[in-house]
N, C-alpha and C positions, 0 to 999 in steps of 0.2 A: 877654846871654850866658846860656845855658841848659845844664842838666845832666840826663842821664837816669841813674837809679839804681834798684836794687830797692826796693820799698815797705818801709816800716818801721811797727811798731805805732803810733808817734807820729803817723803820717800820717792816722789814722782820721778825725779831725775835718775836716781839710782835704779829704779824699776825699769825705766826706759832702756838704760844701758844693759841691764841684765837680760831683758826679754828680747833685745835685738839679736842676741846670739842663740836664742832658742829655736827649735825646729818648727818650721811652718806646717800648718795642717790643722788637724782636728784637736779640739779640747785644749787649745793653748790660750793664754791670756792675750789681751790686745797689745799692739806694738806702738801705735801712734800716741803722742803725748796727750792729745785731747781725750782719747778713749781711756787711756790709763788714768788720767785725772778723774774722769767720770766714774770709773770703777772704784777708785779710792774714795771718792765722795759717797758712793753707794755703800761701800763697806763701813765707813765711819758712821753713817746714818744707821746701818743695821746693828752695829755694836751698841749704839746709844739708844736704840728703840726699846720700848717696853713691849715685849712680845708675849701674847697668850697662845696663839696658834701659828706654827711656822707658815710663812707665805713667801714673799718675793725677796727676802733678805739674802744677801751674799756677804760672807765673812772672809776677808782676805788676810792672810798671815804672812809675815816675812821672817826670814832667818838672817840674823846678823852676828858678826863676830863681836864678842863682848868687848875686847880690848881696842880693836881698830874701828869698830862701828861700821865695817864694810857690810853691805847687804849682799848676800850670796844665794838666796833662795826664796821661793814663794810657794804657798799652798792655799787652797780655798775650799770652802763648803758653801753650796747653795742650799738654803733651808728646805726648799720644796721644789723638786724638779717639775718643770711644766706648770709653775704656779700661775702663769698668765696664759695658760693654754693646756696642751697635752704633750708629754714627752714620748717620742716615738723611738722604737728599737725593733730589730728583728729578733723574734723568738725562734730558737731551734726546735723544730717539731719533727715527729716521725708519723708519717701517714701509712696506715696499713691498707694494702690493696689485695683483693682476693678475687679469683675467678674460679667458681665451682666447676664450670664446664671444662676448663683446662686443667683443673686441679693445681693451680698456681697461687701461691701466697708469698708476698714479699713486702718489705718495709722500704719506704722512700723518705730520705732526708729532705725536709722542706723548711723554708724560712717564711714566717708569718709576721706581717707588720702588726705591732701591738703597742698598747699604751700602759702596760702593767707597771712600769716604773714611775709613772706619774705620782707625785706627792712623796716619793722616797727622797731622802736627803742625798745630795750628790757631791761627792768629792771631786775636785778638779784642780787644774792649774799647778800641778806639782812640777816645779822647776828648780834646779839646783846647779850652781856653777861647779865645774870639775867633777861631774857625776862619776867618772871612772875611778877617781881616787877618794870619793866621799866616804866618810866613816860613820860614826854614831850621829853626826849632825843630820844625816839624811833620814835616819830612823826617827830622830827627834822631830824633824820637820813634818814627816808623814803622820806621826802619832799625836803631835801637839794639838792639831785641829780636832781630833777625836777626844782628847782630854778636855778641850773646851766644851764639846758636846756633853761630856760626863758632868761637867760643872753646871751646864745650862740645858738640861734635857727638854725643857719646855720650848726651846727654840728650834728643835729638830724632830724629825720623824723617828719611828722605831726601826726603820730599815734604811740602809745606806747602799749606794752603788757608786761604782767608779768606771767610767769609760776610758779605755786606754787606746792610744793611737795604734792603728793597724799598719800593715806593710805598705810601704811606698818605695818607688825607685829613686835614683839620684836626682831626677827632675821633679820629684814630688807627685808623681802619678801613681794611682792606686789600681792594681789589677782587678780588685773587687768592684771598684767604681766603674772602671772601663767596661766590665761585663754586664753591669746592672744599672747603676744610677745614671750613667751617661745616656743610656737608651731613652730615659724619661726626661732628663734635665737638658740634654743637648749642649752640655758644656763640660770643660775640664774639671777635674776633681778640686783643685785649689780655687778655681773660679767659683765653683758651687759653694765651697766653704766660705769664701768671702761674701757671697751673695746673702747667705743666711747667718753670717757672723758666728758660726760654730753652734748655733742653736739646733735643737731637735724638737722644737715645738711650733714651728711655723706652719701656717695654713698651706703654704705651697707644697709642703711635704705630703699632706693629705691629697692635694690636688694632682700631684705628679707621680708619687711612688705607687707601685702596684698594690692593690687592695687584696688580691688573692694570693694564696701560697706560691712561693717561688720554688720550683723543684730543683734542688741543688745539682742532681746529675746532669741537668741541661746546661749548667754554667760551664765555661771553659776551665780547663785544668788549672791554670794559674789563679783564677778567681777562687776555685774550691780550695786550693792549697793555702790561700791567704786568709781564709775564714778563721777567726779566732786567734790569729797569729799577731804577735806584738812587734811594733817597730823597735829596732835595737835601742833607741833612746828611752824606751819605756820599760826595759827589763828591770832596772833598779826599782822603779815604782811597783812593778808586778811582784817582785820578790818581797818587798816590804809589806805589801797589802795581803798577800797570801799568808805570810807569817802572822799578820794581824788576825787573820781569820776569814778573809774574803774568799769567795769561790767563783769560778768562771763556768763556762760551758752552756749556760741556759740562754744567754742573750748575746747578740753581737751588734755592732754599730751599723746603722743603715747606710752609711756612706762608704767607709773604708773596710768594713768587716772586722774591725778590731774587737777584742774581747771586752765584755762588760762584766765586771766583778760585782757581786752583791752579797749582802749578809744582813741578818737581824743583829741589832746592837748587842744582844746577849751572847752572841757567838764571837764577838770581838774582844781581844785581849785587853784593850784599853778600858772597856766597860767591866768585863768580868774580873779583871785583875787590879783595878784601881782601888787604892786604899787612902782613906782620910787619916792624916797624921798631924800631930802637934809639933811645931818646930822647937827644937832645943839647940842650944849652942854647944859646940864640942868642949870637952874638958881641956884645961890648959896643960901644956906640956906635949912632948912628942908622942905619937901613937906607937904602941908596942907592935913588933912584927906580927904577932898573932892576930892583932886587931886588923892590920892591913890585909892579911890573908883572907879575912872573912868579909871584906868589903863587897858590896853588890852595887851594880850600876842601875840607877833609876832615871826615868823621865819624871821630873817633878814640876807641877804647875801650881800657880797661885790661885787667885779668886777669879770669878766671872767678871767682876767690875774692873779689875786691874790685871788682866790676864798676862802672864809671863810663863814661859816653860824653858827648862834647861835640862841637861844631862849631868848627873853628879854621882860619884861613888859614895856610898854611905854604908853604915852598919846595917845589917838586915833589919827591915822594918816589919816583917810579917808577925813577929812575936811581941811587938811592943806598940804602944799607942803614940810613940814619939818618933820623930825623924831628926837625926843629928846633922845639921847643915853647917858647913864652914861659912865664915863671914862673907866671902865673895859670892857664894850662892844666895845667901839671904839678901844681899844688896841687889843682885841681879833680879831676883824675884820680887823685890819690894816688900819683904816680910821681916818679922822680928820674932824672937822667942815668944812662944805662947800663941802665935797665929797658926791657923790650919792651912795645910796644903794637901794636894792629892799626889800620889806617886804610883808608878807601875814599873815593873822591871823592863828594861830596854832590851 
C-alpha cells in the first residue's frame, strides 16, 4: 500500500538516495543535497502560498510505502513553464515547396524553435524505484499530481505538457544533440544540460540555438531516427501519460529530441473522470463474495490543504454520492466519515 503526499524537509536524505540511482540527463531532479534542499524549500513554500495566478510555484510530491514509510518515488508540477522567461521547444512543421517551372511540389519536415508552451503547466521529475516491476503505485504517482490540480485549479494553467527524456547511448550522449545542439553550444550533451540546469528558458538558448527552421532531411540518419523517441527509462511514464490523455508528435525537446506530450486539462482522465464523494465507513461484518466481485480500484485524494492520495478498491462510486473507505484508507488520507474526497478510476 502506497501514499502520495507533498514533500517535506525531513525527506531530503531519502530523496538524495533515491535520485542518486536515477538516469542522468534531461528533465531529472537535482542530485546534490544542497539543490535538493532548495527544491524542497521551494515546494513547501509553493504549497503554503495563496495563489491567484500560476507563476513560479513548483509542487514536488513523494511516493512512500504506508507501512515501512520508505520513500520510493517522486513527481512534480511546475505551475507555469517559463514563468521567469520563455520556455523553448522545437515544433514539428511541414514546409511546402513548389516550383512551377519544373512542375515539382513537395513537403519538407522542419523544426522551428518556438515558445508556444510558455505558461503551460509542466509535469516533470517522475522517478520511481524498481520501475520494471512497479504496479498501481506508478499510476498513482503519475495521477496524484493531476488530482491535486483538480482540487486546486487556480494554481495551474488550462493546458499541461510533459517533456520526456530522449534517446542517449551508454555514455549519455545524444545523437540528436551531436547533430544539432553541439554545433552551436560547442560542448557535450550532459555538459550542456549541467550548464543550464535542465531549464529550457535561459537566454543562452535564444543566443545560441538556430532561429530559422532546421530542415530535418539535412540531419544525419541517427539524429532523424532519434527524434520523438523515448529513452527506455521513460517508457513507463509515456504509457501512463498517454493512457491519461496526453498526446505527442507536435513538439520535441531542443536538446535531445525527446517527445513533448501535451493536452488540455479537459482531455485528461483525472479531470474529466474525477468525482467528489462523501466518505462513509464500511458496514461491519465480512463482505459477501458478490460485493467483492464488484469492487473497483480508485485513486482517491483528500483536500488541497492536507493533500494525500492512495489507491484503494471500493464499491462502484459512479451511481452513489458516497465512497466506502476502510479504516486504513481513512487514516492514510486523514479523513473521517462525512468528509469529502475526490476519486477517479485507476
